[in-house]
N, C-alpha and C positions, 0 to 999 in steps of 0.2 A: 478789692479795695473798696461814690459816690457820689417838684417838691410837692398833688398831694397837698395836702393841707400844708404841707410844708412848702418849701420854696423850691421847686420843681422836682417836683417838676421844676421847681424853681431853679434847680440847678443841679446839673448832673454831678453825681458823685465823682470822685477823682477817677475811679477805675471803671465804674459801670455807667452805661448811659441809658438805663431804663429811666428816662427822665420825665416820662409822661408825654414826650414828643411822639410823633408818628413813628411807628416801628417799621423798619425796612430790612431788618436782619433776617437771616434764615440759617438753617444748619449748614447750608452750603457756603454762605458768605462768611461764616466765622471760622471755617476750617483753615488750617495752615496750607493745605493744598490749594485752596481757592486763592489765597493771597499770593502764593508762588505762581499760580497760573496766570493771574491778571498781570503780574509783573513781567512774565515772559511775553504775554500778548502785547503789552505796552511797548516792549522793546522792539517787537516786530511790526507794530501798526503805526508808528509815528510817521507823519508826512515829511515832506522835504524841509519844512520849517520847524520840525520837532514837535508839532502838535497832533491832535487827534480829530481834526475837523471832518475827516472822511468816514468816521464811525457814525452809525445811527445814534440819535440822542438817547434812545433806550439803552444802548450798550454802554455809552458814557455813564449813564445813571447807574447801571448795574455795577460797573467797575468802581465808580466813586463810592457807592455804598459799601462794597467789600473793603475798600481802603479805610473808609470811615469807621466801620465796625472794628477793624483791626488797629485803629488809631494811627494810621499812616496819613496824617492830616494834609500834608502838602500834596501828596499824590491824589487824595480825594478831591481837594480843591481844584486841581488842574482839570479833572474830568467834569466837575460841576460847572466850572467857569466856561469850558468849551461849549456846553449846551447853551448857556446864557448868551454867549457872544456869537456863536455860529448859527444857532437855531432860535432866535429870539421869540418866534411865534409858535414854537413847538409846545405840545401839550405837557411836556416834561419840565418846562421852565419853572413852574412853582416848586416842584420837588427839588430841582437843582438849586434854586435860591435857598430853600430850606436847608439843603445839604451844606451849602456854603456857610450859612449862619451857624449850623451845628459844628462845622469843621473849625470854626474860630471859637465858638462858645465852649465846647468841651475842653480844649486846652486852656481855658480861662482867658482868652483874648476877647474879652467882652465888648470893648469899644469897637473892635473890628467886626464883630457879629451884628452890631446895631443896624448898619445900612441894609443888610439883607433881610432882616426881620421887619424893618420899617417898610421896605419895598413890598414885601408880602402882604403886610397888614393894609397898606394903602391901595395896592393894585389887584390883589387877588383875594379879597375878603369873601368872595363867593365860593372859595375852595377850602378844603380842610387845611391845606398848607397855610392859607391866609389866616385862618383862625388860630392855628398853632403859632404862626409868626407873631401875631399880636400878643399872645400869651408869653411866648419866648422873649419878646421885646421887654415886657414888664419884668420878667425874671432877670434878664441881663442888666437892666437898670438897677434892680435891687442888689444884685451882686456887685455893682459898681458904687454902692453906698448912695445911690440916688433914690432913696426910699420914697420921697414925695412924688417924683415922676412915675415910679413904679406903681404906686397906688392909683394914680390917674389912669394908667393903662389897664390895670386890673379892673377898675370900675368901668372903663370903656368896654372891656370884654363882656362884663355882665349886662351892659346896656345893649350892645350890638347883637350879642349871641346868648340871650337868656336861656335857650335850650342847648347851648353848645357843650361840647365834651368837657370843657374846663370851667363851666360856670360855677359849680360849687367850690372848686379849688380856688377860683378867683375871689369869691366872697371871703374865704378863709385867709387867703394871702393878703387881702386888703387889711385884715385885722392885724396880722403880724407886721405888715409894711407900715401901718400907722404907728405901731409900737416902736419900730426902729426909727421912725421919723420923730419920735418924742411926742406924738399926738394921742395921748392915752385916752382922753375923754372921747375923742372921735372913735377910737378903737372900741370903747364900751358901747357906743351907739351902733357900730357895725356888728358887734356881737349880738345885740338885740335884734337887729335887722335880719341877720343870717338865721337866727333861731326861728324868727317869725316866718321866714320864707321856706325853711326846710324842717318843719316840726316833726319830731319822732324819728328822724333819720340819723345816720352816722354823722352827717354834717352838723346837726343840732348838737350832738354830743361833743364834737370837735370844737364847736364855737364855745360851748360851756367850759370845756377844758382850757381853751384860750383865756377865758376869764379867770380861771383858777391860776394859771401861770402869771397873768397880769397882776392879780391880787398879791401873789407871793413876791413878785419883783418889786412891788410898791410897799412891801412890809405891811400890807393891810391884812393882818392876821385874822381878825374877826370875820371879815368878809371871805377870806380864803377858807376858813372852817365852814362857813355857811355854804360856799360854792361846792366844796368837797362833799359835804353832806348831800347836796342835791345830786351831784354826779354819782355818788355811791348807790343811789336808788335807781340808776339807769341800767339798762341791759347793754353791754358793750358788744354791739353787733359788728359784723364785718364792715370794715372801713373806718372804724373808730381808731384813733391814733393813740389811745391810752388804754389802761387796763385797771382792773379792780385793785390789784396790789400797788400800782403806781399812785392811784388816787388815795388809797389808804396811807401810803407813805407820806405823801404831801400833806395830808390832813394831820398826821402825827407830828410832822416837822412844824407845821403852823401852830399846833398846840404847844409844842416845846418853846418856840420863839415867843409865843404869847404869854409864857410863864405859867402855863397850866400843866405843871410837871406830872402830877399823878395821872391826869387824863392822857398826856402824851405817852407815858409808860404803857398804859393799858392799850393805847392805839398801836404802838409799836409791837406789842406782844401779839396783837391780833394778826399781824402779817406773818404767815408761816415761813419758816426758814428751812432750806434744804441746800444740798451741794450745788444745785443749778438755779437757785433763786437769787436774782440780783437784789431786789428790794427787800427780801428777807435778810440778806447779808447786811444791807445798810441798816435795817432796823436793829439787828443784833449789835452792830457797831455802835449805834447811838445808845442802846441800852447799856452796853458795857462801859460807856463813857459817863453815864449819869449816876452820880453817887447814890441817888435814891433807888436805883434799879439794880446796881451791881450785885447786891447781896441776895437778890431774889432767886429762889431755886429755879424758876422758869428760865432765867437767863442762862444759868450754868447748863441747864438741860438742853437749851438750843445749841450751845457751843459744842457740847459733848455729842449730840446727835449728828451734827454736820461733820465733826471729826471722824466719827464712826462711818458715815456715808462715804467720805473721801477714801478711807482705807479699804472699804468693801469694793468700791468701784475703781480702784487704782489702775486696773488693767485698761481702763478707758482713757487713761492719761499717760501715754508713753512719752519717752524723751529721746527720740531718735536724733541722729546727727549731732550728738552732744559736743564733740570736739570742734566741729565746724561752727556751731552756734557760739561756743565759748570764745573762740578766736575772733569771730565777727563782732561780738558785743563788747569785748573787753575795753577797747579804746573809746567807744561811744557811750559807755556807762548805761547801756540798755540792759534791763533785767532779762536774762535768758529765758526766764519762765514766761515773760510776756510774749517773747518771740514764739514760744511753743503754743501759747494760748491763741495767738493770732493764726499760726500755721494750722492748728487743729480746726479752727473755724473756716479758714480760707480753702484748704485743699484736703483736709483730713489726712495729711501727710502723703498725698499722691503727687509725686514730682512731675508727672505728665498731665496734670489737670489743666484745663483751659476753660475759661468762662465765655458766655455769649458776648462779652465786651472785649475780648482779646486779651484778657489777663491770663498769665501763664505761670505754671510752676508751683512750688510749695507755698510761696507767699503771694501768689497771684498778682504779680507785677505786670503792668502794661509797659510796652516798650518806651513810650514817651516819658513816663515817670522814671523808669529804670535808667534811661540815658542821663537823667539829671544827677544821678548818684553813682554812676558807674566808675568815674574817675576817683571819687572819694573812697569807693570800695576796692580800688585797685584792679578794676576790670577794664580791659582794653577792647576796642572794636566790637562792642556789644551788638548782637543781632537778636531777633525775636526768638529763634530756636535756643539760644544760649540760656534763656530764662527757665528752661526745663532742667538745667543742671542744678542739683541741690546746692552745690558749693556757690555757684553764681547767685542763685535766688536768695540764699541766706545772707551772703555778703552784701549784696545790693539792698535787700530789704532791711537789713540791720542798719545800714548807713542812713536810709530814709527814716527809720524809727529813731535813730540817734538824734536827727534834726528835730523831729517832732517832740522828743523827750525834752530837749533844750527849750523848745518853744512853749511847751505846756508842762512845765515842771510840776511834779507831785500830783499829776492828774492823768492816770492811765485811761480814764474815761475819755478825756479830750484827745489823747494820743490815738486811741482806737477809733474814735469818731473821725479824726482827721485822716487816718489811714483809709477809711472807707468813704467818707463824705467830703474831704477836702479841708485844709486848715483855714481857708478863707471863710468857709461856712461856720466852722467851729468858733472862730473869733467873734462872728456875729452872734452866735447862740450864747456864748459866754457873756457877752456884753448885755444881751437881752435878759439873761437870768438875774443878774445883779445880786447874786447870793453866792457865798463861798461854800456851796454844798454840792456834792457829786450828784445826788438824786435830783436836785432842782435843775442842774445843768442837763442831765439826761432827758428830763421832761421837756426841755426846750429844743431838743434835737428836731430839726425840721423835716428830715427824711425818714419815713417809717422803716425803710430798709436799714438805714444807718442806726436807728435806735435799736432795732432787733439785733443788729450786728454787735453793738456795744454791750447789750445785755448778755449775749452769748460769750463774747470774748472775756468780759469781766468775770463771769461765772467760771470759765475755764481757768482764768488767772488765779482766782481764789483757790481752786482745786490744786493747781500746780504749786502754789505757795504752801499749801498744807502738806503736800506730798514730797516736795523736793527742796533741797537747799539752793542757795543762789548759784552754786556751781553744778547744779543738776544731778546731785546725788540724792538718793532716797533718804528722807528724814527718818530718824530712829523711831 
């Protein structure tokens, strides 16, 4: 399922928590056997009062991390809290405090996470957990719509830890935090400051990309074109959160909005289209809607080429579990082809798939998310292993997608982004974009993983719509 120049790291995606926080997972800790094992040990190791005070702190930490990785948050918190209360001077206390913060943050209990991150930042700044705690504190505040306070904490990080692991991300998060606080002129200043500090790096490119997004959100089309031209001359090195095609699309969009129609048409035509090109697809869609472009042979050629590619590669887009999907999506008005598009990206149709963050099954649901929708899907007494059942995964996943579809009507991009990165983040990104355009919204997605996810899912969705009818029969 989901900032980085984004916002965690800013904020853990709904299902994954590669959030930029300290990583404590291992292949052992994410296995179902490991989860079952610690539950058996917990049952045997409780003391007379029901706690775990007799365990070494390192063992409490190990078990807490296994639970946290598998999103068993209450069980994780119990072990971390035992360390803090029973062994207050133990070397593992900073890690336990950080675990407690994450065990509230990941399920979006941001207010509850604040005291633990604040304590880390205040008392353990000499440790990596203390540095991460300050960064996580800023992120939690941002997620709570306290953007001004978040900015102050990100700036504090850059001042206290100029060589810290999150220094560059903090600079970039200040920019977007200022935008969310409505302080755009200050954001422009921070863009210049960031570029001056990190010239010629991916951070430099990301700061310039932030300026392009800001220009577009403010309808400053002339400056957006200028910024896009500057960006297009850059090399998009590892760590850059944009691409040549994305920048080319945003430039074409700015030209179109500026009324420079012929230039916009030519700019859209430059973006190559293929069955797996998201921005190529958007460019073709814009061209097809522009009266000055519709009759051009290049536009028809683009459409015919993609249709041919879809037919040729049809074996790559199967439609398994047809009856289950149709039954599960009928009431919620979810397009079954979108379910297939997500399933293809999530598990490649492997029902026993499990992610490093404890997501399971065809639609890679986590147990905490699945429990929210189990009753709506007609599933009783849901446990982790049940998510490997195709029927359960599709029913529960479709119920979740139904809610997202209602929340973000007519925007499969926002639905896919929510499924991976969380609907609270998507609401912020939509507000920041201030444009009713899918490509502009995607450019604002703050998690690189989520942006990549959306591009892949929407490309899959396009192929499925070309190949199948809404009842999952092959098109003629």
